[in-house]
C-alpha positions as CSV (number, residue, x, y, z in Angstrom):
1,X,32.2,-122.5,11.4
2,X,34.4,-120.4,9.1
3,X,33.1,-117.3,10.7
4,X,34.1,-118.1,14.4
5,X,37.4,-116.7,15.4
6,X,38.3,-117.4,19.0
7,X,42.0,-116.7,18.8
8,X,41.9,-113.3,20.6
9,X,40.4,-115.0,23.8
10,X,42.7,-118.1,23.9
11,X,45.5,-116.3,26.0
12,X,43.3,-115.8,28.7
13,X,42.4,-119.4,29.4
14,X,44.1,-120.5,32.8
15,X,42.4,-123.9,33.0
16,X,44.7,-127.2,32.4
17,X,44.0,-127.6,28.7
18,X,44.4,-130.8,26.5
19,X,43.9,-130.3,22.7
20,X,43.5,-133.1,20.7
21,X,44.5,-132.5,17.2
22,X,43.8,-134.8,14.1
23,X,45.6,-135.4,11.0
24,X,42.9,-135.9,8.4
25,X,40.0,-133.5,9.5
26,X,38.2,-131.9,6.4
27,X,36.7,-128.9,8.4
28,X,39.6,-127.9,10.5
29,X,43.2,-128.1,9.1
30,X,45.7,-129.5,11.2
31,X,47.9,-126.1,10.9
32,X,44.7,-124.2,12.4
33,X,44.4,-126.6,15.1
34,X,48.1,-126.4,16.0
35,X,47.8,-122.6,16.0
36,X,45.0,-122.6,18.2
37,X,46.6,-125.0,20.7
38,X,49.9,-123.0,20.6
39,X,47.9,-119.6,22.0
40,X,46.6,-121.3,25.1
41,X,49.3,-121.0,27.7
42,X,50.6,-124.3,28.9
43,X,48.5,-126.4,26.6
44,X,49.2,-130.3,26.3
45,X,49.0,-131.4,22.7
46,X,48.1,-134.9,21.6
47,X,47.5,-136.0,18.1
48,X,45.5,-138.7,16.7
49,X,45.6,-139.9,13.0
50,X,41.9,-139.5,12.4
51,X,39.3,-137.1,10.5
52,X,36.7,-134.8,12.2
53,X,35.3,-137.2,14.8
54,X,38.3,-138.8,16.9
55,X,36.0,-139.8,19.5
56,X,34.2,-142.0,17.1
57,X,36.9,-143.0,15.0
58,X,39.4,-143.9,17.7
59,X,37.4,-144.2,20.9
60,X,39.6,-146.0,22.7
61,X,42.7,-143.8,22.2
62,X,40.5,-140.9,22.6
63,X,39.0,-142.1,26.1
64,X,42.7,-142.8,27.2
65,X,43.8,-139.4,26.2
66,X,40.9,-137.8,28.0
67,X,40.9,-139.9,31.4
68,X,44.6,-139.7,31.7
69,X,44.6,-136.0,31.3
70,X,41.6,-135.7,33.8
71,X,43.4,-138.0,36.2
72,X,46.6,-135.8,36.6
73,X,44.3,-132.8,37.3
74,X,42.0,-134.4,39.6
75,X,42.1,-133.7,43.3
76,X,40.6,-135.7,45.9
77,X,38.8,-134.0,48.8
């Protein structure tokens, strides 16, 4: 994981983006999470007080963040 660097690609993301950062991730530091989020235009950032697996550590909060964001960006035909 330490060899993957996508920073140059992030400015080209055009889709609505939600980045959920974590406060106690032992693999990806919070500062790097925020740096990546800041490089995606128009990104919304939410923070959870968890480690590397917020969907397992705080599943209800994770689900709410995801479903609320998707509901804002879903259109009905």
